[in-house]
KERO-513611 format. One line per 5 residues: their letters; for each residue x, y negated, z negated of C-alpha. Coordinates in nm, 3 decimals. Each point is the difference from the previous one (the first is absolute). Example, Ala and Ser with C-alpha at 12.3 -4.5 7.8 and 13.67 -1.06 7.14 Angstrom:
REM residues 2
AS	1.230,0.450,-0.780 ~ 0.137,-0.344,0.066
END
This chain:
REM residues 644
MKRLN	29.604,-15.365,14.767 ~ 0.267,-0.264,0.057 ~ 0.084,0.178,0.327 ~ -0.360,-0.063,0.112 ~ -0.082,-0.348,-0.134
PVVAD	0.234,-0.162,-0.254 ~ -0.243,-0.281,-0.080 ~ -0.293,0.227,-0.085 ~ 0.237,0.240,-0.176 ~ 0.111,-0.274,-0.239
LLTIF	-0.359,-0.105,-0.070 ~ -0.114,0.355,-0.075 ~ 0.303,0.061,-0.221 ~ -0.062,-0.315,-0.205 ~ -0.360,0.098,-0.074
KMDKK	0.087,0.368,-0.055 ~ -0.209,0.108,0.298 ~ 0.287,0.175,0.180 ~ -0.120,0.351,-0.082 ~ 0.137,0.294,0.194
YVRGE	-0.286,0.237,0.074 ~ 0.099,0.352,0.094 ~ -0.346,0.156,0.025 ~ -0.350,-0.110,0.096 ~ -0.316,0.197,-0.056
GYYLY	-0.347,-0.146,0.047 ~ -0.006,-0.342,-0.164 ~ 0.300,0.077,-0.223 ~ 0.368,-0.079,0.053 ~ 0.279,0.162,-0.202
EADGT	0.355,-0.095,-0.092 ~ 0.275,0.260,-0.031 ~ -0.047,0.021,-0.377 ~ -0.369,0.085,0.047 ~ -0.141,-0.342,-0.091
RYTDF	-0.335,-0.032,0.177 ~ -0.153,-0.318,0.141 ~ -0.351,-0.054,0.137 ~ 0.008,-0.174,0.336 ~ -0.254,-0.281,0.047
IAQYG	0.166,-0.156,0.305 ~ 0.015,0.290,0.251 ~ 0.265,-0.172,0.214 ~ -0.242,-0.290,0.060 ~ -0.269,0.237,0.124
AIPLG	0.219,0.232,0.207 ~ -0.034,0.297,-0.240 ~ -0.376,0.066,0.020 ~ -0.007,0.355,-0.142 ~ 0.293,-0.034,-0.234
YNHEA	0.333,0.178,0.040 ~ 0.045,0.335,0.176 ~ -0.366,0.077,0.053 ~ -0.079,0.357,0.106 ~ -0.191,-0.108,0.312
IWAAL	0.305,-0.187,0.128 ~ 0.239,0.287,-0.073 ~ -0.230,0.242,0.180 ~ 0.030,-0.221,0.310 ~ 0.378,-0.009,-0.037
DEIRE	0.017,0.378,-0.028 ~ -0.217,0.032,0.311 ~ 0.229,-0.230,0.198 ~ 0.302,0.211,-0.092 ~ -0.176,0.329,0.066
NKLPS	-0.128,-0.111,0.342 ~ 0.326,-0.173,0.095 ~ -0.196,-0.303,0.119 ~ 0.214,-0.241,0.207 ~ 0.010,-0.337,-0.173
LCQPS	0.106,-0.234,0.282 ~ -0.093,0.080,0.358 ~ -0.079,-0.331,0.173 ~ -0.103,-0.075,0.267 ~ -0.178,0.337,0.011
TPIKA	-0.327,0.042,-0.187 ~ 0.053,0.008,-0.379 ~ -0.286,0.229,-0.099 ~ -0.020,-0.098,-0.369 ~ 0.008,-0.371,0.080
VELAQ	-0.292,0.048,0.241 ~ -0.189,0.197,-0.265 ~ 0.064,-0.268,-0.263 ~ -0.112,-0.276,0.238 ~ -0.325,0.183,0.067
FLCDK	-0.066,0.052,-0.371 ~ 0.053,-0.370,-0.074 ~ -0.216,-0.117,0.289 ~ -0.281,0.228,-0.121 ~ 0.016,-0.144,-0.353
MPGNL	0.047,-0.368,0.074 ~ -0.283,-0.230,0.116 ~ -0.083,-0.160,0.332 ~ 0.180,0.071,0.323 ~ 0.348,0.058,-0.140
SVCTF	0.133,0.261,0.239 ~ 0.376,-0.048,0.045 ~ 0.266,0.062,-0.267 ~ 0.348,-0.151,0.022 ~ 0.214,0.173,-0.260
GQSGA	0.313,-0.127,-0.171 ~ 0.202,0.058,-0.313 ~ -0.138,-0.268,-0.233 ~ -0.273,-0.252,-0.063 ~ 0.225,-0.282,0.119
EAVEA	0.052,0.179,0.331 ~ -0.377,0.040,0.036 ~ -0.039,-0.377,-0.053 ~ 0.266,-0.071,0.260 ~ -0.185,0.221,0.247
AIKLA	-0.329,-0.179,-0.077 ~ 0.150,-0.345,0.063 ~ 0.154,0.111,0.329 ~ -0.318,0.174,0.112 ~ -0.219,-0.300,-0.088
RAATR	0.221,-0.237,0.195 ~ 0.031,0.229,0.299 ~ -0.376,0.062,0.014 ~ -0.114,-0.362,-0.044 ~ 0.289,-0.185,0.166
KRKIV	0.005,-0.230,-0.303 ~ 0.287,-0.060,-0.242 ~ -0.133,-0.112,-0.336 ~ -0.090,0.222,-0.295 ~ -0.210,-0.118,-0.294
STWKS	0.053,0.154,-0.343 ~ -0.055,-0.109,-0.360 ~ 0.204,-0.149,-0.279 ~ 0.119,0.254,-0.260 ~ -0.036,0.277,0.258
FHGKT	0.264,0.269,0.047 ~ 0.047,0.187,0.326 ~ 0.353,0.138,-0.018 ~ 0.362,-0.109,0.006 ~ 0.106,0.033,0.362
AGALA	0.029,-0.331,0.185 ~ -0.339,-0.006,0.170 ~ -0.186,0.138,-0.302 ~ 0.179,-0.251,-0.223 ~ -0.104,-0.286,0.227
ATGQE	-0.362,0.103,-0.052 ~ 0.047,0.039,-0.376 ~ -0.136,-0.293,-0.198 ~ 0.283,-0.021,-0.253 ~ 0.288,-0.232,0.080
VYQKP	0.225,0.157,-0.263 ~ 0.049,0.298,0.232 ~ 0.057,-0.212,0.310 ~ 0.241,-0.277,-0.097 ~ 0.314,0.208,-0.061
FFIDT	-0.023,0.147,0.350 ~ -0.096,-0.311,0.199 ~ -0.318,0.168,0.122 ~ -0.159,-0.190,0.288 ~ -0.365,-0.060,-0.092
ADYIK	-0.081,-0.250,0.274 ~ -0.271,0.221,0.153 ~ -0.139,0.124,-0.330 ~ -0.279,-0.199,-0.162 ~ -0.078,0.047,-0.370
IPYND	-0.337,-0.074,-0.158 ~ -0.137,0.058,-0.353 ~ -0.124,0.351,-0.074 ~ -0.372,0.054,-0.049 ~ -0.078,-0.334,0.164
EAALK	-0.249,0.035,0.286 ~ -0.002,-0.375,0.067 ~ 0.378,-0.010,0.048 ~ -0.015,0.290,0.247 ~ -0.288,-0.160,0.189
KVLQE	0.186,-0.329,0.023 ~ 0.324,0.147,0.135 ~ -0.182,0.216,0.253 ~ -0.206,-0.296,0.124 ~ 0.310,-0.216,0.037
QGDEI	0.253,0.253,0.135 ~ -0.199,0.307,0.103 ~ 0.124,-0.024,0.360 ~ 0.355,0.057,-0.126 ~ -0.066,0.260,-0.272
AGFLV	0.045,0.370,0.080 ~ -0.122,0.144,-0.328 ~ -0.092,-0.048,-0.365 ~ 0.201,0.235,-0.223 ~ -0.151,0.056,-0.344
EPVQG	0.007,0.244,-0.295 ~ -0.329,0.121,-0.153 ~ 0.168,-0.052,-0.339 ~ 0.325,-0.189,-0.030 ~ 0.236,0.247,-0.163
EGGVN	0.346,-0.151,-0.031 ~ -0.160,-0.343,-0.032 ~ -0.126,0.093,-0.346 ~ -0.306,0.221,0.073 ~ -0.243,-0.264,0.119
VPSST	-0.347,0.132,0.084 ~ -0.212,-0.209,0.242 ~ -0.375,-0.057,-0.011 ~ -0.219,0.285,0.125 ~ -0.084,-0.195,0.319
YLRKA	0.344,-0.135,0.088 ~ 0.124,0.274,0.231 ~ -0.328,0.029,0.188 ~ -0.016,-0.377,0.053 ~ 0.361,0.001,0.113
QELCR	-0.073,0.273,0.253 ~ -0.298,-0.198,0.134 ~ 0.207,-0.317,0.035 ~ 0.272,0.188,0.188 ~ -0.255,0.144,0.242
QHGVL	-0.149,-0.345,0.063 ~ 0.338,-0.149,0.092 ~ 0.153,0.289,0.194 ~ 0.258,0.072,-0.271 ~ 0.094,0.355,-0.099
FILDE	-0.098,0.111,-0.351 ~ 0.303,0.185,-0.142 ~ -0.054,0.177,-0.330 ~ 0.305,0.093,-0.206 ~ -0.100,0.300,-0.216
IQTGL	0.354,0.121,-0.048 ~ -0.042,-0.007,-0.378 ~ -0.378,0.025,-0.040 ~ -0.070,0.280,0.247 ~ -0.032,0.376,-0.043
GRMGN	-0.119,0.030,-0.359 ~ 0.141,-0.293,-0.195 ~ -0.337,-0.181,-0.018 ~ -0.206,0.319,-0.037 ~ -0.081,0.037,0.371
WAVCV	0.156,0.084,0.334 ~ 0.052,-0.372,0.056 ~ -0.167,-0.327,-0.101 ~ -0.110,-0.050,0.360 ~ -0.183,0.335,-0.010
EQGLE	-0.186,-0.087,-0.319 ~ -0.093,-0.352,0.116 ~ -0.091,0.103,0.354 ~ 0.261,-0.222,0.165 ~ 0.129,0.061,0.352
PDILL	0.349,-0.146,0.029 ~ 0.170,-0.031,0.337 ~ 0.320,0.122,-0.165 ~ 0.033,0.198,-0.323 ~ 0.330,0.058,-0.180
LSKAL	0.069,0.295,-0.233 ~ 0.310,0.131,-0.177 ~ 0.119,0.074,-0.358 ~ -0.243,0.280,-0.102 ~ 0.001,0.126,0.359
GGGVV	0.334,0.169,-0.070 ~ -0.148,0.216,-0.276 ~ 0.270,-0.115,-0.241 ~ 0.275,0.174,0.196 ~ 0.065,-0.157,0.343
PIGVC	0.017,-0.355,0.138 ~ -0.269,-0.068,0.260 ~ -0.223,-0.285,0.111 ~ -0.259,-0.046,0.272 ~ -0.147,-0.284,0.201
MSTSA	-0.349,0.108,0.108 ~ -0.165,-0.196,0.282 ~ -0.289,-0.001,0.242 ~ 0.058,0.124,0.354 ~ -0.104,-0.343,0.133
LWEED	0.331,-0.144,-0.122 ~ 0.190,0.236,0.229 ~ -0.147,-0.129,0.325 ~ 0.317,-0.200,0.045 ~ 0.290,0.243,0.016
DFGKN	0.276,-0.228,-0.134 ~ -0.012,0.139,-0.351 ~ -0.016,0.366,0.106 ~ 0.299,-0.039,0.232 ~ 0.218,-0.200,-0.237
HSSTF	-0.070,0.128,-0.351 ~ 0.143,0.327,-0.130 ~ 0.182,0.147,-0.299 ~ 0.245,0.288,-0.007 ~ -0.140,0.157,-0.316
ANNNF	-0.368,-0.070,0.069 ~ -0.247,0.280,0.087 ~ 0.208,0.228,-0.218 ~ -0.158,0.345,-0.040 ~ 0.159,0.043,-0.343
TCSIS	-0.131,-0.322,-0.157 ~ -0.336,0.031,0.176 ~ -0.043,0.352,-0.142 ~ 0.046,-0.134,-0.353 ~ -0.248,-0.280,0.065
LAYLK	-0.253,0.249,0.129 ~ 0.045,0.215,-0.310 ~ -0.075,-0.297,-0.223 ~ -0.302,-0.116,0.200 ~ -0.148,0.348,0.014
YLEQN	0.044,0.032,-0.375 ~ -0.190,-0.327,-0.044 ~ -0.273,0.124,0.230 ~ -0.039,0.317,-0.204 ~ 0.015,-0.185,-0.335
QHLFQ	-0.204,-0.313,0.053 ~ -0.097,0.008,-0.366 ~ 0.333,-0.178,-0.044 ~ -0.158,-0.311,0.154 ~ -0.268,-0.009,-0.267
QVKEN	0.254,0.074,-0.269 ~ 0.217,-0.292,0.112 ~ -0.297,-0.238,-0.005 ~ -0.126,0.115,-0.340 ~ 0.340,0.002,-0.167
GAYMR	0.090,-0.331,0.164 ~ -0.321,-0.162,-0.128 ~ 0.066,0.145,-0.347 ~ 0.357,-0.131,0.001 ~ -0.107,-0.347,0.110
ERLLQ	-0.276,-0.017,-0.264 ~ 0.242,0.101,-0.274 ~ 0.259,-0.254,0.117 ~ -0.264,-0.273,-0.011 ~ -0.085,0.108,-0.355
IQQKW	0.369,-0.025,-0.095 ~ 0.011,-0.346,0.157 ~ -0.290,-0.110,-0.222 ~ 0.141,0.173,-0.307 ~ 0.328,-0.192,0.020
PGVIK	-0.090,-0.348,0.132 ~ 0.275,-0.204,0.160 ~ 0.211,0.305,0.093 ~ -0.143,0.126,0.330 ~ -0.078,-0.271,0.252
EVRGE	-0.181,0.220,0.249 ~ -0.079,0.362,0.083 ~ -0.026,0.055,0.376 ~ -0.071,0.287,0.235 ~ -0.220,0.302,0.053
AYLQA	0.031,0.379,-0.009 ~ 0.369,0.099,-0.019 ~ 0.144,-0.336,0.110 ~ -0.002,-0.232,-0.300 ~ 0.211,-0.274,-0.153
IEFEE	0.035,-0.177,-0.334 ~ 0.120,-0.359,-0.006 ~ 0.127,-0.128,-0.335 ~ -0.020,-0.351,-0.141 ~ 0.326,-0.192,-0.038
IDAGD	0.149,-0.047,-0.345 ~ 0.176,-0.329,-0.066 ~ 0.297,-0.102,-0.215 ~ -0.226,-0.083,-0.295 ~ -0.023,0.374,-0.067
SYEFS	0.337,0.118,0.127 ~ 0.286,-0.147,0.198 ~ 0.100,0.349,0.108 ~ -0.342,0.091,0.134 ~ -0.050,-0.338,0.162
ILCSQ	0.320,0.021,0.200 ~ -0.076,0.364,0.086 ~ -0.338,-0.105,0.142 ~ 0.150,-0.291,0.193 ~ 0.252,0.232,0.167
GGLGY	-0.252,0.266,0.102 ~ 0.099,0.254,-0.263 ~ -0.326,0.054,-0.188 ~ -0.130,0.268,0.237 ~ 0.328,0.188,-0.017
LVCGF	0.017,-0.024,-0.380 ~ -0.352,0.139,-0.037 ~ 0.056,0.277,0.254 ~ 0.331,0.093,-0.160 ~ -0.170,0.009,-0.341
LLNVY	-0.278,0.232,0.122 ~ 0.250,0.222,0.180 ~ 0.249,0.041,-0.283 ~ -0.234,-0.002,-0.299 ~ -0.321,0.159,0.132
KLRIM	0.147,0.189,0.301 ~ -0.249,-0.164,0.239 ~ 0.115,-0.123,0.339 ~ -0.153,-0.317,0.143 ~ 0.180,-0.271,0.197
PYLNQ	0.014,-0.380,0.017 ~ -0.048,-0.203,0.314 ~ 0.308,-0.146,0.162 ~ -0.182,-0.325,0.075 ~ -0.274,-0.008,-0.265
EMAVR	0.218,-0.070,-0.300 ~ -0.267,0.034,-0.269 ~ -0.179,0.305,0.144 ~ 0.037,0.378,-0.005 ~ -0.164,0.255,0.227
IEPPL	-0.180,0.327,-0.070 ~ -0.019,0.234,0.299 ~ -0.006,0.365,-0.111 ~ -0.027,0.317,0.209 ~ -0.358,0.091,0.091
TISRE	0.028,0.307,-0.222 ~ 0.075,-0.184,-0.326 ~ -0.207,0.124,-0.296 ~ -0.230,-0.203,-0.226 ~ 0.215,0.111,-0.295
EIDKL	0.310,-0.161,0.150 ~ -0.196,-0.315,0.085 ~ -0.103,-0.024,-0.366 ~ 0.365,0.027,-0.104 ~ 0.089,-0.289,0.228
LYAID	-0.290,-0.211,-0.126 ~ 0.103,0.063,-0.361 ~ 0.357,-0.108,0.076 ~ -0.119,-0.315,0.180 ~ -0.225,-0.079,-0.296
RTCEI	0.296,0.026,-0.237 ~ 0.212,-0.213,0.231 ~ -0.269,-0.269,0.000 ~ -0.021,0.019,-0.378 ~ 0.374,-0.065,-0.021
LYYRD	-0.031,-0.299,0.231 ~ -0.306,-0.134,-0.181 ~ 0.171,0.005,-0.340 ~ 0.331,-0.120,0.152 ~ 0.188,0.294,-0.152
FYHLY	0.249,0.004,0.289 ~ 0.240,0.210,-0.205 ~ -0.184,0.315,0.112 ~ 0.022,-0.089,0.370 ~ 0.375,-0.065,-0.017
RYTIY	0.107,0.302,-0.205 ~ 0.024,0.232,0.297 ~ 0.251,-0.233,0.168 ~ 0.250,0.102,-0.268 ~ -0.094,0.370,0.031
DNTIP	-0.252,0.022,-0.284 ~ -0.302,0.173,0.154 ~ -0.200,0.041,-0.319 ~ -0.376,-0.030,0.048 ~ -0.125,-0.309,-0.191
ETITD	-0.194,0.075,-0.315 ~ -0.066,-0.324,-0.187 ~ -0.033,-0.320,0.199 ~ 0.052,-0.320,-0.199 ~ -0.184,-0.325,0.064
YRSKR	0.250,-0.275,0.083 ~ -0.248,-0.250,0.142 ~ 0.033,-0.227,-0.303 ~ 0.369,-0.051,0.085 ~ -0.088,-0.177,0.324
REIVN	0.125,-0.357,0.032 ~ -0.205,-0.214,0.230 ~ 0.174,-0.191,0.275 ~ -0.104,-0.363,-0.005 ~ -0.068,-0.143,0.343
SSTTK	0.051,-0.360,0.101 ~ -0.302,-0.226,0.015 ~ 0.130,-0.203,0.295 ~ -0.136,0.083,0.342 ~ 0.267,-0.192,0.192
EPHRR	0.201,0.188,0.261 ~ 0.366,0.034,-0.102 ~ 0.271,-0.195,0.183 ~ 0.275,0.225,-0.127 ~ 0.050,0.339,-0.162
FSFIA	0.229,0.117,-0.276 ~ 0.066,0.328,-0.176 ~ 0.155,0.152,-0.307 ~ 0.175,0.330,0.061 ~ -0.029,0.231,-0.298
HYPQT	0.126,0.335,-0.124 ~ 0.040,0.176,-0.334 ~ 0.319,-0.040,-0.202 ~ -0.084,0.300,-0.222 ~ -0.204,0.317,0.037
RDLAI	-0.229,-0.084,-0.294 ~ -0.123,-0.302,0.195 ~ -0.202,0.239,0.215 ~ -0.235,0.059,-0.292 ~ -0.058,-0.375,-0.042
NTPSF	-0.134,-0.041,0.351 ~ -0.166,0.343,0.020 ~ -0.120,0.063,-0.358 ~ -0.082,0.370,0.049 ~ 0.370,0.062,0.071
EQFNE	0.057,-0.027,-0.376 ~ -0.070,0.375,0.004 ~ 0.326,0.061,0.189 ~ 0.327,0.030,-0.193 ~ 0.311,-0.195,0.099
TELSN	0.135,0.275,0.224 ~ -0.333,0.035,0.179 ~ -0.024,-0.377,0.048 ~ 0.348,0.002,0.149 ~ -0.109,0.274,0.240
ILEWQ	-0.310,-0.201,0.096 ~ 0.224,-0.296,0.084 ~ 0.219,0.227,0.211 ~ -0.310,0.131,0.180 ~ -0.124,-0.353,0.069
ADYGE	0.340,-0.093,0.139 ~ -0.027,0.286,0.248 ~ -0.351,-0.094,0.115 ~ -0.055,-0.371,-0.030 ~ 0.137,-0.309,0.163
PGVVC	-0.048,-0.364,-0.104 ~ -0.360,-0.114,0.023 ~ -0.237,-0.263,-0.133 ~ -0.143,0.126,-0.327 ~ -0.182,-0.311,-0.120
TLSKI	-0.120,-0.331,0.146 ~ 0.056,-0.298,-0.228 ~ -0.204,-0.316,-0.041 ~ 0.064,-0.269,0.256 ~ 0.229,-0.287,-0.102
SSKHG	-0.062,-0.370,0.066 ~ 0.284,-0.252,0.010 ~ -0.019,-0.363,-0.110 ~ -0.038,-0.093,0.367 ~ -0.303,0.227,0.045
DVAAG	0.175,0.278,0.192 ~ -0.103,0.357,-0.080 ~ 0.214,0.315,-0.018 ~ -0.119,0.360,-0.030 ~ 0.201,0.242,-0.209
SIIAI	0.037,0.371,-0.049 ~ 0.203,0.257,-0.189 ~ 0.194,0.243,0.218 ~ 0.082,0.325,-0.176 ~ 0.323,0.189,0.059
PYGGA	-0.069,0.368,-0.072 ~ 0.302,0.078,-0.215 ~ 0.150,-0.093,-0.332 ~ 0.277,-0.227,-0.116 ~ 0.279,0.258,0.004
KSAGA	-0.072,0.107,0.356 ~ -0.064,-0.358,0.110 ~ 0.340,-0.109,-0.132 ~ 0.171,0.271,0.201 ~ 0.039,0.044,0.372
PQKGS	-0.321,0.003,0.206 ~ -0.140,0.342,0.072 ~ 0.031,0.145,0.343 ~ -0.276,-0.141,0.213 ~ -0.094,-0.260,-0.259
RVRHS	-0.128,-0.331,0.132 ~ 0.105,-0.181,-0.317 ~ 0.334,-0.175,0.018 ~ 0.181,-0.142,-0.303 ~ 0.225,-0.284,0.109
RGDPP	0.086,-0.353,-0.093 ~ -0.091,-0.291,0.219 ~ -0.321,-0.018,0.199 ~ -0.154,0.337,0.095 ~ -0.238,0.020,0.297
RARNG	-0.347,-0.149,-0.003 ~ -0.241,0.211,-0.207 ~ -0.232,0.228,0.194 ~ -0.305,-0.140,-0.180 ~ 0.061,-0.344,0.155
SHRVR	0.196,-0.163,-0.282 ~ 0.209,-0.279,0.142 ~ 0.332,0.063,-0.167 ~ 0.172,0.275,-0.194 ~ 0.266,-0.058,-0.262
TGCVH	0.109,0.267,-0.244 ~ 0.046,-0.032,-0.374 ~ -0.160,0.156,-0.303 ~ -0.235,-0.086,-0.282 ~ -0.038,0.219,-0.307
LDRHA	-0.345,-0.031,-0.158 ~ -0.039,0.118,-0.355 ~ -0.343,0.140,-0.085 ~ -0.010,-0.167,-0.341 ~ 0.199,-0.319,0.059
RRNRC	-0.167,-0.330,0.082 ~ 0.309,-0.110,0.185 ~ 0.226,0.201,0.222 ~ 0.360,-0.005,0.107 ~ 0.065,-0.035,0.372
AGYDA	0.324,0.047,0.190 ~ 0.084,-0.080,0.355 ~ -0.149,-0.285,0.199 ~ -0.202,-0.312,-0.063 ~ -0.357,0.096,-0.088
RPRDF	-0.140,-0.352,-0.015 ~ -0.334,-0.070,0.168 ~ 0.035,-0.196,0.322 ~ -0.203,-0.213,0.233 ~ -0.151,0.259,0.236
NDRQY	0.093,-0.204,0.304 ~ 0.353,0.084,-0.106 ~ 0.157,0.340,0.053 ~ -0.164,0.278,-0.201 ~ 0.181,0.291,-0.153
VYRHY	-0.062,0.358,-0.095 ~ 0.163,0.101,-0.328 ~ 0.080,0.357,-0.089 ~ -0.105,0.080,-0.355 ~ 0.033,0.270,-0.251
VRQRV	-0.360,0.015,-0.119 ~ -0.123,0.174,-0.311 ~ -0.332,-0.173,-0.033 ~ -0.313,-0.011,0.212 ~ -0.093,-0.319,0.175
ADWRS	-0.332,0.012,-0.189 ~ 0.195,-0.061,-0.322 ~ 0.177,-0.297,0.150 ~ -0.329,-0.145,0.111 ~ -0.147,0.035,-0.347
QDGYH	0.227,-0.276,-0.133 ~ -0.142,-0.351,0.016 ~ 0.174,-0.333,-0.022 ~ 0.361,0.091,0.074 ~ 0.229,-0.179,0.237
PRNVQ	0.368,0.051,0.094 ~ 0.255,-0.181,-0.210 ~ 0.366,-0.002,-0.084 ~ 0.092,0.124,0.346 ~ 0.366,-0.054,0.073
RSRDR	0.162,0.150,0.307 ~ 0.347,0.144,-0.024 ~ 0.202,0.242,0.207 ~ -0.068,0.287,-0.242 ~ -0.339,-0.051,-0.159
CKWID	-0.293,-0.220,-0.079 ~ -0.076,-0.040,-0.368 ~ -0.340,0.050,-0.159 ~ -0.298,-0.020,0.228 ~ -0.364,0.066,-0.079
RAAVC	-0.134,0.330,0.137 ~ -0.320,-0.164,0.121 ~ 0.205,-0.244,0.202 ~ 0.212,0.268,0.159 ~ -0.271,0.254,0.072
HSFVA	-0.314,-0.203,0.033 ~ -0.140,-0.284,0.208 ~ 0.075,-0.366,-0.054 ~ -0.203,-0.312,0.063 ~ 0.120,-0.359,-0.022
KDGKY	-0.168,-0.204,-0.272 ~ 0.130,-0.333,-0.134 ~ 0.339,0.071,0.146 ~ 0.028,0.339,-0.172 ~ -0.074,0.353,0.116
SINR	-0.250,0.212,-0.190 ~ -0.187,0.325,0.051 ~ -0.266,-0.003,0.271 ~ -0.303,0.182,-0.144
END
């Protein structure tokens, strides 16, 4: 995998999702040792009938037997013509021309070019959180900046508006309609987190486009050809797009193919026809496979009803699980076989480990890795929806397998509800035992006290914390008491591979005697004292050096290293390193690196303490109160005390 994508390879390896499948049959995938997994992701909708379906292999055998030429442009590709006719017969309105390519992104590129050539206008409107592909033009239309920034994508002619917002579309068309070539929209936002619009949104959008002379471009690359229990959403809703985009399922789970379908009226200008082509388009081989899949759908339209019924059943059960375990699932979204679960965040009051995992986008991967390794069920997280996972099975999935998934999700939610994180982390150290007894650790929560001041901070400061010993993991994540010392050490090693420094807890604001306010936070370093004392890991962003390290990424104004050791049972704590005295916040602020073995909630539970007996030396500071070091200060009568 590292030869293909080293970044993704590392991520999959960390969460034990780097399985090597050697056989696929139906909705099952197998490893070399025979371990079987049920696939609920279907290559993001591109495996509609599961793996190695008989109808697809019959088409492959026919191609070989007939010695069909695959590439014969510019002569007539007979299977491409047949496929185009089939699609035009099934899709609504006056869609009569098919421009084939090798992917959904290529279909989007063709649509943008065709819209501009036909209208003589440059601008394209799309929606925030949309996803239309990862080539340059498709990325420009995608409403997610995270995909655009690394590649300096020019979005000057691409307008983004909120999804499912008729007023926003009306406003932009009224103001800039003379410059807009088309409105590109998904019937359901897939990669954006499975967002379903109102039942009238698409029809109203089509009407607005017609009124302002703007092309209505419908991206059904993920929703089309069975995923929503129909030929396409536009067919079911009676829409008539000027341009319709299909891909994913169109390849029957075997070949890459996409299509940009359009009305003949858009071809009156010949610029697009003369200047757009693709070497591998109109391929008889890929078009034969697509035809085999579509004909199978036509002969087995009961699948549409099955998808709708099972999808409704799955959604209803997920909503029941959401109600059963309150505070675990934030939202269940989607319809049919395109659904998503978004989880609630868990803060440092319950677990430092889980809090930092959530903040760094790891929750979805941890849950998916847990289901894959423990229950042998394959779902996937979203790359840009950090708290959500997607469920997108083959159309042929059985009710029995759906029930297995729902049971596993129910158990996962039970673990999260009772904060027994031990069970979710066991697989990361190669213990794939199915949980039996789940223990209630909710009483071990320590509330984080928030500051009462509403003033905006003038400065920011941070404490940088990591564990000196492995047993400290169980203090900040109580359910980890079930691990032995060796297992805790392995958990620390695992965290070192995955995590990087991140804010784990926001502290109360601090007021100085002059009335200035500073905002504080604890930044967690994801490895223990022994590793921290050694050389930085390869690729680590944490540097251990004397002097003044760079400005903290969370906005803290100064960084200076040192250490503070906090004893769980001591009222006072020894500190070594640099001056830890509170300062006027107009003065320079510092970030101190600490060895922390106590939650900030414990520090905040102490009233009435203030720093004393602080004496700076080159080697150490003597006794200093833990509340002073790790809590907020406020000036009162010339002394600093805890700000409650």
